[in-house]
C-alpha positions as CSV (number, residue, x, y, z in Angstrom):
1,M,123.9,114.1,75.4
2,D,125.4,110.5,75.7
3,C,124.7,109.0,79.0
4,T,123.3,109.6,82.4
5,V,125.9,109.7,85.3
6,V,124.6,108.3,88.4
7,R,125.9,109.1,91.9
8,Y,126.1,106.9,94.9
9,G,126.5,108.0,98.4
10,E,126.7,105.8,101.2
11,L,128.0,102.6,99.7
12,G,131.2,105.0,98.6
13,V,132.3,104.8,101.7
14,K,132.7,101.6,102.7
15,G,134.9,99.3,102.7
16,Q,136.3,98.1,99.3
17,S,135.1,94.4,99.1
18,V,131.7,95.2,100.6
19,R,131.4,98.3,98.0
20,R,132.3,96.3,95.2
21,R,129.7,93.7,96.1
22,M,127.3,96.7,96.7
23,E,128.0,98.7,93.4
24,T,127.2,95.1,91.6
25,R,123.4,95.2,93.1
26,L,123.3,98.8,92.4
27,R,124.3,97.9,89.0
28,E,122.2,95.3,88.6
29,N,119.5,97.2,90.1
30,I,119.4,99.9,87.6
31,A,119.5,97.7,84.6
32,A,116.6,96.3,86.0
33,A,115.1,99.8,86.3
34,L,116.1,100.4,82.6
35,E,114.5,97.6,80.9
36,S,110.8,98.1,83.4
37,D,111.0,101.3,81.7
38,G,112.0,100.1,77.9
39,I,114.9,102.0,77.9
40,S,118.0,100.6,75.9
41,G,121.4,101.0,77.9
42,S,124.1,100.0,79.0
43,V,125.5,100.5,83.0
44,E,129.3,100.6,83.6
45,R,131.2,101.2,86.9
46,R,134.2,104.3,85.9
47,H,136.2,106.2,88.4
48,G,133.7,105.7,91.4
49,R,130.6,106.2,89.2
50,L,128.0,104.2,87.3
51,V,127.4,105.5,83.7
52,V,124.3,104.5,81.8
53,H,125.3,104.6,78.1
54,T,121.6,105.3,76.0
55,T,120.5,107.8,73.6
56,A,117.8,108.7,76.2
57,P,119.8,110.5,78.9
58,E,116.5,112.3,80.4
59,A,114.4,109.4,80.7
60,A,117.5,107.5,82.0
61,A,118.2,109.8,84.8
62,R,114.4,109.2,85.9
63,A,114.2,105.9,85.6
64,V,117.3,105.2,87.9
65,T,116.1,108.1,90.4
66,A,113.7,105.8,92.1
67,V,116.4,103.1,92.7
68,P,117.4,103.2,96.5
69,G,120.5,103.7,96.4
70,V,121.0,106.7,94.1
71,A,122.0,108.9,95.0
72,S,121.7,111.5,92.2
73,A,122.0,111.4,88.5
74,S,123.0,113.6,85.5
75,P,121.8,113.8,81.6
76,A,126.0,114.8,80.3
77,V,127.8,114.3,77.9
78,R,130.9,112.8,77.4
79,V,134.0,114.9,76.5
80,S,137.7,114.0,76.6
81,P,139.5,115.3,79.1
82,E,141.1,119.1,77.8
83,A,140.0,122.2,78.6
84,A,139.1,123.3,75.4
85,E,137.4,119.8,75.1
86,I,134.9,120.4,78.1
87,E,134.6,124.3,77.5
88,A,133.1,123.6,74.9
89,A,130.5,121.1,75.9
90,L,129.9,123.6,78.5
91,A,128.7,126.4,75.9
92,D,126.9,123.5,73.6
93,L,125.0,123.4,76.7
94,A,124.1,127.0,77.4
95,R,123.8,127.5,73.7
96,G,119.8,128.2,73.1
97,R,118.5,127.9,76.8
98,E,116.7,130.6,78.2
99,F,118.1,131.3,82.0
100,D,119.2,134.8,83.5
101,S,122.1,133.3,85.8
102,Y,124.5,130.7,85.9
103,A,127.6,129.4,87.2
104,V,130.2,126.7,86.8
105,R,130.9,124.1,89.0
106,A,134.0,121.6,88.6
107,S,136.2,118.9,89.7
108,R,138.3,116.4,89.6
109,A,139.4,113.0,90.1
110,R,142.9,113.3,90.2
111,D,145.9,116.2,90.6
112,D,147.5,115.5,87.6
113,H,145.4,117.8,84.8
114,P,147.0,120.6,83.3
115,F,144.3,122.5,85.4
116,T,142.7,123.5,88.8
117,S,139.7,123.1,89.3
118,P,139.0,127.3,90.3
119,E,140.8,128.2,86.8
120,L,138.1,125.6,84.8
121,E,135.4,126.9,86.4
122,Q,136.4,130.6,85.2
123,S,137.1,129.5,81.9
124,G,134.3,127.8,81.5
125,G,132.2,130.6,83.1
126,A,133.7,132.8,80.4
127,A,133.0,130.0,77.5
128,V,129.3,129.9,78.8
129,G,128.9,133.7,78.8
130,E,130.5,133.6,75.0
131,V,127.0,132.0,74.3
132,T,124.6,134.1,76.1
133,D,123.8,137.5,77.9
134,A,122.7,135.5,81.4
135,T,124.8,136.8,84.2
136,V,127.2,134.9,86.8
137,D,125.6,134.2,89.8
138,L,127.7,131.3,92.3
139,E,125.1,132.0,95.2
140,A,121.8,131.1,93.5
141,P,122.1,130.5,89.9
142,A,119.3,129.9,87.7
143,V,121.4,127.3,86.2
144,T,124.9,125.2,87.1
145,F,127.2,123.7,84.6
146,E,129.1,121.6,85.9
147,A,132.4,118.9,84.8
148,D,133.3,116.1,86.3
149,V,136.5,115.8,85.4
150,R,137.7,112.0,85.5
151,P,141.8,110.5,84.6
152,D,140.3,109.6,80.7
153,V,136.6,111.8,80.3
154,A,135.0,114.4,81.5
155,Y,131.3,114.5,82.3
156,V,129.4,117.3,81.3
157,F,125.7,118.7,82.6
158,A,123.3,121.0,83.7
159,A,121.3,119.5,85.6
160,R,120.8,117.0,89.1
161,H,118.1,114.4,89.5
162,E,118.0,114.0,93.2
163,G,117.2,109.8,94.0
164,P,116.2,108.3,97.4
165,G,120.1,108.0,98.5
166,G,120.4,104.8,100.8
167,L,122.0,101.4,100.0
168,P,120.7,98.9,96.6
169,V,118.4,97.1,97.6
170,G,118.9,93.3,98.0
171,T,122.1,94.3,100.0
172,Q,120.3,93.2,103.0
173,A,118.4,90.5,104.1
174,P,114.3,90.4,103.1
175,L,111.3,91.4,105.5
176,V,108.1,91.3,105.7
177,A,106.1,94.6,105.3
178,L,102.1,94.8,106.3
179,V,100.7,97.2,103.9
180,S,97.3,98.3,104.1
181,G,96.9,101.2,101.6
182,G,96.5,103.8,103.8
183,I,99.1,106.4,104.2
184,D,102.3,105.0,106.7
185,S,102.2,101.4,105.7
186,P,103.5,102.0,101.9
187,V,105.9,104.4,102.9
188,A,107.6,102.3,106.0
189,A,107.9,99.7,103.2
190,A,109.7,102.1,100.9
191,E,112.1,102.7,103.9
192,M,113.4,99.7,104.4
193,L,113.7,99.3,100.5
194,R,116.0,102.5,101.1
195,R,117.8,100.8,103.5
196,G,119.2,97.9,101.0
197,A,116.2,95.3,102.7
198,P,114.0,93.2,99.9
199,V,109.9,94.1,101.3
200,I,107.3,91.1,101.1
201,P,104.4,92.9,101.3
202,V,101.3,91.2,103.5
203,Y,97.7,92.1,103.2
204,V,95.3,90.9,105.2
205,D,92.1,91.0,103.5
206,L,89.4,92.3,106.3
207,G,86.8,90.7,105.0
208,D,83.3,92.6,106.0
209,Y,85.2,95.2,107.6
210,G,86.9,96.2,104.5
211,G,85.7,95.6,101.2
212,V,86.6,96.2,97.0
213,D,88.6,99.5,97.4
214,H,90.5,98.8,100.9
215,R,92.2,95.5,98.9
216,A,92.9,97.6,95.5
217,R,94.8,100.5,97.6
218,A,97.0,98.0,99.2
219,I,97.8,95.9,95.8
220,S,98.1,99.6,94.1
221,T,100.7,100.6,97.1
222,C,102.5,97.0,96.1
223,E,102.3,98.4,91.6
224,R,104.4,101.6,93.5
225,L,106.9,99.1,95.8
226,A,107.8,97.3,93.0
227,A,108.6,100.2,90.5
228,R,111.2,101.0,93.4
229,A,113.0,97.6,92.8
230,P,112.2,96.1,89.6
231,N,113.7,93.1,90.0
232,T,112.8,91.6,94.0
233,D,109.4,90.0,94.0
234,C,107.2,92.6,95.3
235,R,104.0,90.3,94.9
236,P,101.7,90.6,97.8
237,Y,101.1,87.5,100.3
238,V,96.8,88.2,100.8
239,V,95.3,86.4,103.9
240,D,91.7,85.9,104.1
241,G,91.0,87.2,107.6
242,G,87.7,88.4,107.6
243,D,86.5,85.6,109.8
244,T,88.9,85.8,112.4
245,L,88.8,89.7,112.8
246,D,84.8,88.9,113.3
247,D,85.7,86.6,116.2
248,I,88.0,88.8,117.9
249,A,85.5,91.9,117.1
250,S,82.9,89.3,119.1
251,A,85.4,89.2,121.7
252,L,86.5,92.3,122.5
253,D,85.4,95.9,122.7
254,R,88.2,98.7,124.2
255,G,91.2,96.5,123.1
256,R,90.1,95.2,119.9
257,M,92.5,96.5,117.6
258,L,95.0,95.2,120.0
259,S,94.6,91.7,119.6
260,V,94.1,92.9,115.9
261,R,97.6,93.9,115.4
262,R,98.6,90.6,117.4
263,Y,96.7,89.0,114.6
264,F,98.7,91.0,111.7
265,F,102.1,90.3,113.2
266,A,101.6,86.6,113.8
267,V,100.4,86.5,110.3
268,A,103.6,88.4,109.2
269,E,105.7,86.1,111.2
270,A,104.2,82.9,110.0
271,I,104.8,84.5,106.2
272,A,108.6,85.2,107.3
273,E,108.7,82.0,108.2
274,I,108.2,80.7,104.8
275,E,110.7,83.0,103.3
276,D,113.0,83.1,105.4
277,A,112.9,87.0,106.2
278,A,114.5,88.9,108.9
279,G,112.0,91.0,110.1
280,I,108.4,92.3,110.1
281,V,108.1,96.4,108.8
282,T,104.7,98.5,109.8
283,G,104.3,102.0,109.2
284,E,103.4,102.4,113.1
285,A,104.3,105.4,115.0
286,L,104.7,106.3,118.5
287,G,101.3,107.8,119.7
288,Q,100.4,108.4,116.4
289,K,97.0,106.1,117.0
290,S,95.9,104.8,120.2
291,S,97.0,101.4,119.2
292,Q,100.5,103.3,119.0
293,T,101.1,104.2,122.3
294,A,104.3,103.1,124.1
295,R,102.5,100.8,126.1
296,N,100.4,99.2,123.4
297,L,103.5,98.6,120.9
298,Q,105.0,96.7,123.5
299,V,102.1,94.6,124.1
300,T,101.2,94.1,120.1
301,S,105.3,93.3,119.4
302,A,104.9,90.6,122.0
303,A,102.7,88.4,119.8
304,V,106.3,87.7,118.2
305,E,109.6,86.5,118.4
306,L,110.9,88.2,115.1
307,P,112.1,92.2,115.5
308,V,109.4,94.1,114.8
309,H,110.9,97.5,112.4
310,R,109.1,100.7,113.0
311,P,110.8,103.7,110.7
312,L,108.4,106.0,110.8
313,L,108.2,105.8,114.5
314,S,109.5,109.3,115.3
315,M,108.3,111.1,112.1
316,D,105.1,113.4,112.3
317,K,102.2,112.9,110.1
318,P,103.2,115.6,108.1
319,E,106.4,114.3,107.8
320,I,105.1,110.6,106.9
321,T,102.2,112.5,104.0
322,E,105.0,114.2,102.2
323,R,107.0,111.0,102.1
324,A,103.4,109.6,100.6
325,R,103.0,111.8,98.0
326,K,107.1,111.7,96.9
327,L,106.0,107.9,96.5
328,G,102.6,108.1,94.7
329,T,100.8,106.6,97.4
330,Y,98.8,109.7,99.1
331,E,96.5,110.3,96.5
332,E,94.7,106.8,96.6
333,A,95.6,105.9,100.3
334,T,93.0,109.2,101.2
335,I,90.3,106.8,99.1
336,Q,88.1,105.8,102.4
337,A,87.3,102.2,102.1
338,G,85.3,101.6,105.5
339,C,88.1,99.5,107.3
340,N,87.3,101.9,110.3
341,R,84.2,99.7,110.9
342,L,86.8,97.8,112.8
343,A,87.6,99.7,115.6
344,P,85.5,100.3,118.9
345,D,83.8,103.2,120.3
346,T,86.1,103.7,123.2
347,P,89.5,102.6,121.9
348,E,92.3,101.1,124.7
349,T,95.6,103.5,125.6
350,D,97.5,101.8,128.1
351,G,96.4,97.9,127.2
352,R,98.1,94.9,129.6
353,L,99.4,91.5,128.0
354,E,97.9,89.6,130.2
355,K,94.6,91.1,130.8
356,L,94.2,91.1,126.7
357,R,95.2,87.2,126.5
358,D,92.3,86.6,129.2
359,L,89.4,88.2,126.5
360,E,90.8,87.7,122.8
361,P,90.2,84.3,121.2
362,D,91.8,81.5,122.4
363,N,94.4,80.5,119.8
364,L,94.3,83.6,117.9
365,L,98.0,83.6,117.4
366,E,97.8,79.7,116.2
367,R,95.0,80.6,114.0
368,A,97.1,83.5,112.1
369,R,99.9,80.8,111.2
370,E,97.0,78.8,109.9
371,D,95.5,81.8,107.7
372,A,99.0,82.6,106.7
373,L,99.6,79.0,105.4
374,A,96.2,79.3,103.4
375,A,97.5,82.6,101.9
376,T,97.5,83.7,97.8
377,R,100.5,85.1,96.5
378,V,98.7,87.7,94.3
379,S,100.0,88.7,90.7
380,L,100.4,92.3,90.4
381,S,99.6,92.4,86.7
382,D,96.1,90.1,87.5
383,A,95.2,92.0,91.0
């Protein structure tokens, strides 16, 4: 193995100028991911693929498949696009492996090769059969050997590592992401990274309602996000919200969590203005909590003028949980941090804006702006 072949999906169907711009950004993001993981290599665009030239193709494949925009990656060997060379490479890949069934798949970028894809699959399969006792199984093979034949080179490989797909980070305007360290908010932020938007994390310190563990979970979340976008700034803004939350808790009972959400949104909007961000991201899902009923989402969204993006809106909790596991944030998110002390005994499920405004502390949204302007941006390495 002497390279890693990187495939992308959605950006491949863009118009030529947009596609080139996105490919350039994806190359930069892949290079940053390799550097972050200490993997030496160069990234080249060849024939609708990105190819990492490296002495550590397996490690490179694992690194690049964390990068949004990457559909899949394969550690591969490069050979000349001649049938005999490809067949020999396929046999070399199979030699010494333990498997009981296999298939060979071939694809060609152009039709000017002196063999068809089915012919190469047949001759390649025969070459593999000479070095193994495994049987051919075209329906459910234990190993699939592949040859991706380009005009002047062929890439031969036997594994595909799946990536997140989507678009390269940095091809959309940035968004402010409210993060808490819970199950939902990291997944929501990661989803927006996958759609190409850099995220600027904002964590509101809950004071006596949160604690050290609550903050530590949020910082850990930002570290996971940074690993997916190593050339973007994922240092979180930390906002001291304890005093304001005390005032909200004193003023309201039943509608308390709606005012808390409105305060959070106003904080995020103020930071979005500082960072020239285009919107706010939350991990809310319709009906998942009392503050997330359709009526309550209407009330909380009214606190800001920026759009509030809710990528998890229609997802079930098990689906969100599974994505959190893949992101690596689930285990820490389930540690009890005491933040449920803020919730009232009887939550509001059908909030009304005018009634809530009359009850919540005076100038709540203006106070949110003041708290945001006093926020500090925390270095992940020092958190």
